[in-house]
Structures are given as structure tokens and as C-alpha cells.
Backbone as CSV, one residue per row, in Angstrom:
resi,resn,N_x,N_y,N_z,CA_x,CA_y,CA_z,C_x,C_y,C_z
1,MET,-12.945,21.679,-43.566,-12.378,22.154,-44.760,-12.830,21.434,-45.580
2,GLY,-13.940,21.744,-46.743,-14.474,21.576,-47.448,-13.948,21.857,-49.302
3,PHE,-14.452,21.481,-50.363,-13.825,21.645,-51.590,-14.428,23.127,-51.634
4,GLN,-15.284,23.523,-51.227,-15.872,25.133,-51.675,-14.765,25.629,-51.465
5,GLU,-14.502,25.829,-50.001,-13.404,26.793,-49.346,-12.097,27.204,-50.315
6,SER,-11.477,25.592,-50.795,-10.232,24.945,-51.071,-10.739,26.098,-52.741
7,PHE,-11.559,25.460,-53.586,-11.689,26.154,-54.176,-11.829,27.647,-54.793
8,LYS,-12.583,28.262,-53.567,-12.300,29.818,-53.842,-10.969,30.081,-53.528
9,ALA,-10.290,29.472,-52.419,-9.065,30.255,-52.448,-8.374,29.659,-53.352
10,LEU,-8.089,28.807,-54.487,-7.741,28.811,-55.349,-7.976,29.386,-56.693
11,SER,-9.070,30.309,-56.390,-9.744,30.899,-57.558,-8.515,32.551,-57.949
12,ASP,-8.021,32.522,-56.447,-7.194,33.812,-57.142,-6.114,33.504,-57.844
13,PRO,-5.079,34.218,-58.644,-4.472,34.173,-58.774,-3.198,34.692,-57.907
14,THR,-3.357,35.387,-56.849,-1.914,36.105,-55.903,-2.427,34.602,-55.052
15,ARG,-3.203,34.009,-55.078,-3.174,32.908,-53.694,-2.708,31.176,-54.778
16,ARG,-2.697,31.171,-55.950,-2.141,30.215,-56.683,-0.871,30.357,-56.447
17,GLU,-0.124,31.788,-56.994,1.412,32.081,-56.831,2.007,31.864,-55.536
18,ILE,1.365,32.118,-53.975,1.602,32.224,-53.084,2.067,30.529,-52.952
19,LEU,0.737,29.845,-53.566,1.137,27.977,-53.111,2.422,27.703,-54.275
20,GLN,2.485,28.317,-55.278,4.077,27.700,-56.049,4.884,28.414,-55.208
21,LEU,5.221,29.110,-54.526,6.362,29.701,-53.992,6.540,28.306,-53.059
22,LEU,5.355,28.058,-52.424,5.452,27.406,-51.197,5.590,26.017,-51.489
23,LYS,5.767,25.692,-52.940,6.366,24.396,-53.404,7.729,24.139,-53.192
24,GLY,8.610,25.104,-52.802,10.015,25.368,-52.603,10.117,24.699,-51.151
25,GLY,8.998,25.093,-50.170,9.223,25.042,-48.829,8.890,25.568,-48.156
26,ARG,8.895,25.538,-46.990,8.229,26.348,-45.487,8.964,28.210,-45.663
27,MET,8.083,28.831,-45.700,8.645,30.366,-46.022,8.055,31.559,-44.924
28,SER,8.728,32.306,-44.501,8.463,32.927,-43.459,7.144,34.300,-44.382
29,ALA,6.150,34.731,-43.646,5.985,35.670,-44.293,6.244,36.545,-44.674
30,GLY,7.344,37.475,-44.232,7.973,38.336,-44.835,8.443,37.854,-46.426
31,GLU,9.153,36.978,-46.184,9.706,35.923,-47.234,8.862,36.139,-48.586
32,ILE,7.732,35.747,-48.231,6.753,35.733,-49.177,5.972,36.926,-49.528
33,VAL,5.674,37.948,-48.872,6.013,39.074,-49.055,6.669,40.147,-50.429
34,GLU,7.810,39.567,-49.945,9.013,40.101,-50.890,8.684,39.455,-52.358
35,HIS,8.180,38.656,-52.383,7.705,38.063,-53.983,6.609,39.214,-55.084
36,PHE,6.104,39.798,-54.257,5.155,40.691,-54.858,4.976,42.123,-53.987
37,ASP,4.258,42.740,-55.310,4.090,44.232,-55.425,2.547,44.511,-54.403
38,MET,2.612,44.231,-53.457,1.645,44.150,-52.077,2.068,44.508,-51.021
39,THR,1.196,45.370,-50.582,1.346,45.350,-48.797,1.083,44.201,-48.317
40,GLY,1.834,44.117,-46.745,2.021,42.990,-45.895,0.657,42.554,-45.637
41,ALA,-0.004,43.482,-45.276,-1.262,42.853,-44.783,-2.320,42.527,-46.027
42,THR,-1.949,43.149,-46.951,-2.871,41.944,-48.405,-2.584,40.940,-48.509
43,ILE,-1.046,40.858,-48.251,-0.805,39.271,-47.858,-0.786,38.214,-46.981
44,SER,-0.891,38.811,-45.988,-1.875,38.622,-44.916,-3.103,37.570,-44.914
45,HIS,-3.836,38.727,-45.745,-4.807,38.044,-45.527,-5.000,37.271,-46.663
46,HIS,-4.343,36.820,-47.577,-4.661,35.830,-48.612,-3.717,34.801,-47.900
47,LEU,-3.135,34.866,-47.269,-2.388,34.042,-46.556,-3.473,33.139,-45.454
48,SER,-4.244,34.233,-44.904,-5.187,33.862,-44.364,-6.063,32.871,-44.656
49,ILE,-6.640,33.441,-45.667,-8.046,32.414,-46.378,-7.392,31.207,-47.003
50,LEU,-6.210,30.918,-47.505,-5.283,30.095,-47.765,-5.668,28.825,-46.788
51,ARG,-5.026,29.468,-45.234,-5.130,28.279,-44.113,-6.132,28.022,-43.681
52,ASP,-7.559,28.966,-43.923,-8.602,28.862,-43.508,-9.218,27.423,-44.596
53,ALA,-8.772,27.517,-45.667,-9.083,26.521,-46.499,-8.566,25.332,-46.383
54,GLY,-7.584,25.408,-45.576,-6.911,24.027,-45.123,-5.573,23.789,-46.515
55,LEU,-5.262,24.727,-47.554,-4.311,24.344,-47.950,-2.737,24.941,-47.426
56,VAL,-2.724,25.796,-46.642,-1.333,25.695,-46.128,-1.172,25.442,-44.288
57,ASP,-0.641,25.801,-43.859,-0.271,25.329,-42.500,0.452,26.183,-42.093
58,ASP,0.138,27.038,-40.814,1.468,27.866,-40.429,1.574,27.778,-39.105
59,GLN,3.392,28.227,-39.008,3.603,27.917,-37.611,4.640,29.289,-36.900
60,LYS,3.917,29.132,-35.980,4.596,30.767,-35.456,5.665,29.900,-34.516
61,ALA,7.102,31.090,-34.777,8.434,30.321,-34.207,8.816,32.190,-34.217
62,GLY,8.791,32.187,-32.631,9.536,33.624,-31.909,8.619,34.794,-32.515
63,LYS,8.747,35.874,-33.385,8.252,36.800,-34.081,7.644,36.601,-35.593
64,TYR,8.210,35.130,-35.590,7.779,35.312,-37.542,6.629,34.136,-37.436
65,ILE,6.010,34.348,-38.385,5.182,32.774,-38.792,5.576,32.286,-40.218
66,TYR,5.400,30.795,-39.950,6.122,30.301,-41.322,5.150,29.468,-41.742
67,TYR,4.590,29.305,-43.252,3.757,28.724,-43.814,4.484,28.025,-44.518
68,GLU,3.474,26.664,-44.744,4.052,25.652,-45.317,2.996,25.133,-46.559
69,LEU,2.829,24.010,-47.395,2.183,23.423,-48.187,1.181,22.558,-46.897
70,ASN,0.088,21.825,-47.078,-0.894,21.244,-46.572,-1.326,20.072,-47.901
71,LEU,-0.128,19.256,-47.574,0.288,18.360,-48.861,-1.556,17.555,-48.903
72,SER,-2.063,17.291,-47.673,-2.978,16.007,-47.538,-3.901,16.557,-48.552
73,VAL,-4.111,18.180,-48.184,-5.602,18.536,-48.745,-4.927,18.574,-50.142
74,VAL,-3.647,19.243,-50.502,-3.398,19.231,-51.990,-3.829,17.782,-53.018
75,GLU,-3.436,16.978,-51.568,-3.455,15.548,-52.496,-5.229,14.927,-52.721
76,GLU,-5.806,15.345,-51.869,-6.753,15.046,-51.914,-7.737,15.670,-53.011
77,ILE,-7.428,17.023,-53.349,-8.156,17.597,-54.480,-7.273,17.166,-55.639
78,MET,-6.112,16.645,-55.930,-5.860,16.109,-56.920,-6.571,14.671,-57.188
79,SER,-6.785,14.064,-55.855,-7.309,12.610,-56.530,-8.646,12.836,-56.872
80,TRP,-9.160,14.091,-56.393,-10.820,13.930,-56.550,-10.941,14.480,-58.379
81,PHE,-9.998,15.299,-58.845,-9.548,15.989,-60.316,-9.511,14.290,-60.838
82,ALA,-8.622,13.390,-60.513,-8.108,12.491,-60.919,-9.462,11.309,-61.584
83,GLY,-10.224,11.760,-60.504,-11.731,10.668,-60.818,-12.539,10.930,-62.159
84,PHE,-12.170,12.321,-62.571,-12.513,12.498,-64.180,-12.167,12.164,-64.782
85,THR,-10.493,11.578,-65.047,-10.389,10.639,-65.769,-10.347,8.714,-65.882
86,SER,-10.898,8.629,-64.864,-10.961,7.132,-64.830,-12.136,6.683,-65.522
């Protein structure tokens, strides 16, 4: 994971909204889809970009896939931004 992939993932408002949802904790892909007026395939694409950027982790449990924030990557990005205020 590099900053380039993370910033690309963060550039999309839908992906930022998904991250906001995941602040509340782990969610299944289906639960995430319910919050949007988009197809499941579209949300799945956004989730793949977030996962590939390291911003979310996924875990399969039975027939469901659950997503959660990868806080270590989020913290790394925040630390990098904080360096501009020092």
C-alpha cells in the first residue's frame, strides 16, 4: 500500500462515505449496499478499491463478507498530514 493508492481511493465521495459508515464498526457488504442507491456490483467495486488501497480489511464468514476500517493505514495517513502543522 502506498499513499498514491490511498489518495486515489479517497478521491471518490462514495468511497469516503463507505469509510464513514465503517467508523461505526464492521459491516457486511449487504449492509453497506443498503445505504446507497447503487447496485451491489458497484459497491463491491468501491470496496475492492478501498481494500486494495489498504484502507479496509475484509473477512469472509460463511456466505458473507465483512468489512472494517484498517486503522493502521488511516493513522499513517493522518500522521503524514499532521506533519504539515508542525
